[in-house]
N, C-alpha and C positions, 0 to 999 in steps of 0.2 A: 453703644456708648464709645465715643472716641476722644476719652480722657487722656490727658498727657500725664505720667507718672515719672518721677525720679528719686533715687536714693543716693545722697551724697554722704560720703564718708571724710572725715575731715580730722587728720592728726595735728593736734595743737602744740605748737612749739613750746618747749620747756619755758616757764616763767610768763606765758602769754594767756593764761587762763582767764584773768579778771579782764583783761582787754578783749579776749573772745567774748566772754560775757555781755559786756558793753555794746560791742557791735551786734551780737546776736539779738539782743532785746531791741535795739534801733530797727534791726531787720524784720521784726515781728510788727514793731509799732508803724513801720512803713507800709508793710503787707495789709494791716487792717485799715489804715486811712486810705490807700491808693488803689490797691487791686481790685478789679472788678472781675475777675474770673480764677481767684484761688479758691479751691476747695477745702485744701489742707496745706500747712506749714508749720510741721512740727519738728523741734530741735531736741534730740535726746544725748545726754552727756555721760560718758563714762564714771565709774565710781571714782576714779583718781583724778578726773578732769582731764587727762590727756587727749581723749578722743572724743568726737562727736557725730552723731548721724542725723541727717536731715531729711525727712520724708516729705516730699512735696507732690501735691496733686493739683492738676488745673484742669479747666472744661475743656481746652483747647491749646494747640500749640502757641496760639497768639496771645493766649492769657500769660503763658510762660515766659514769652517775650516781653510782655508788659510788665511782669514780676520783674525781671531782670533790669529792665529800664527804671523801674521805680526803685530799685535798691541803691541807686547813685554810686557814691564811692565806697559803699559798704563791701561791695563784692572784692575790690581792689585790697581794700584794708583787710579783708578776712584772708585772702590770699598771702598777704604779706606775714601772716602770724601762723600760718599752718600749711599743711598739704593735703591737697584735694583729689578725691577720686570719686568719680559719678558713674552711676547705672542709669541709663534713660531707657523707660520702660514704655512700650505700645508706641513708639513714634521714631520714623527713620526720615523724616523730612529734611530735604537737602538744605534748607534755610538754617534749620537747627544745627545740623552737621556741621555747616560753616561756620556758625557764630561759636562753636566751642571748638575749634581746630586749635590744636597745640595744646589742649588740656586732657588730662587722663579720663576720657569718657568711654565708655562701652554702650553700645545700642543693643536692645533685645527687643525681637518681635515677638508677638502673641504666638504661642503654639498650642496650649490648652488653656481653658479659663472655665471657671465655675463662679457665677456671679448671681446675686439675687436681687 
């Protein structure tokens, strides 16, 4: 299996939680309507609403890039109201690395796995 996974941690700026929710809901809607290779796109929010975690899983790197393209202006809007840090799992593709240059992204390659 060559799926692409990422965990994105997002610190929401003070007073921006309602805007975050609106943008996040639109991102989920666009994912459902447009994406062809998204396996999971889950958004979790802390109890006080100050932080969020996105769990993303795609069938391939290409599906991840499609997803980003389908988000339109939502990615820029999200980055304007919070601070992002991402962990990319199972992919070290040079195209992906170039697409996230300048962002706080750490790449991890598989070491040990247990999958059913």
